[in-house]
Structures are given as C-alpha cells and as structure tokens.
C-alpha positions in Angstrom: -211.0 -97.9 86.5 -208.9 -98.5 83.4 -210.9 -98.8 80.2 -209.7 -101.1 77.4 -210.4 -101.0 73.7 -212.3 -103.9 72.1 -209.1 -105.2 70.5 -207.3 -105.3 73.9 -210.1 -106.9 75.8 -210.5 -109.7 73.2 -206.8 -110.8 73.9 -207.2 -110.9 77.7 -207.9 -114.2 79.3 -209.9 -114.0 82.5 -207.8 -115.8 85.1 -209.3 -118.2 87.5 -207.7 -119.6 90.6 -206.8 -122.6 88.5 -205.3 -120.7 85.6 -201.6 -121.3 84.7 -199.6 -118.3 83.6 -196.6 -119.0 81.5 -194.1 -116.7 79.9 -193.6 -117.5 76.2 -190.7 -116.1 74.2 -190.8 -116.1 70.4 -187.2 -116.6 69.3 -186.0 -116.0 65.7 -183.5 -118.8 65.9 -182.7 -121.7 68.2 -180.5 -120.8 71.2 -178.6 -123.1 73.5 -180.2 -121.4 76.5 -182.9 -118.9 77.1 -181.7 -115.4 77.9 -181.9 -114.5 81.6 -184.6 -112.0 82.5 -182.0 -109.5 83.6 -180.0 -109.6 80.4 -179.9 -107.1 77.5 -181.1 -109.8 75.2 -184.2 -110.3 77.3 -184.9 -106.5 77.2 -184.5 -106.5 73.4 -186.9 -109.4 73.1 -189.5 -107.5 75.3 -189.0 -104.3 73.3 -189.6 -106.2 70.0 -192.9 -107.7 71.5 -191.4 -111.2 71.6 -192.2 -111.9 75.2 -195.8 -112.5 76.5 -197.4 -113.9 79.6 -200.2 -116.2 78.5 -202.8 -117.6 81.0 -204.7 -120.8 80.3 -206.3 -123.6 82.3 -206.2 -127.4 82.0 -209.6 -127.1 80.3 -208.2 -125.3 77.3 -207.7 -127.5 74.3 -204.5 -127.3 72.2 -206.4 -125.3 69.6 -207.5 -122.8 72.3 -203.9 -122.4 73.5 -202.8 -122.0 69.9 -205.3 -119.1 69.5 -204.0 -117.5 72.7 -200.4 -117.7 71.3 -201.5 -116.3 68.0 -203.2 -113.4 69.8 -199.9 -112.7 71.6 -197.6 -113.3 68.6 -199.4 -112.4 65.4 -196.2 -113.1 63.5 -196.8 -116.8 64.1 -199.8 -116.7 61.8 -199.5 -119.3 59.1 -196.8 -121.2 61.0 -196.8 -124.7 62.3 -197.7 -124.6 66.0 -197.7 -128.4 66.4 -194.0 -128.7 66.8 
C-alpha cells in the first residue's frame, strides 16, 4: 500500500461514482486552440506542472472548486478565478 504525506493527502479528492474528473490546463497566454495531448507543447505544460486532473461533484460549490484549483495550481493564488 502506498503511503502519502499529509500535504499530498490534503490535495486528494475522494472520488465517488458521481464525481466528475476534468483536466485543467493553466496557460500563460490565450491560445486559439488547446494543444493536443500528443504534442510537445502538451508535454511541456505537464513538465511545468500546468496540467492537473481535478475531481469534483455537482454538490461542490464554486468556492470549493476554486479551492481544488488553487491546490492544483498554487500560482493562481491571488488571481481572479471568477472569469
């Protein structure tokens, strides 16, 4: 069994059968199209920690989802997540 540190386990969402898992990509600048998952650009985004799978349910509030995103992308701290 794999053990996790306290910081890792606090960022993990327990998934239920009703959980939605979405891939979020934190882009530095607007793009005309998202990079394909087989491209070098996608690999670079993953290597930089700018791609994360986030699971949430319909019961999560916007604030809860915002906290999940901030846990996945700490660089968003202090930014406007309402856009």
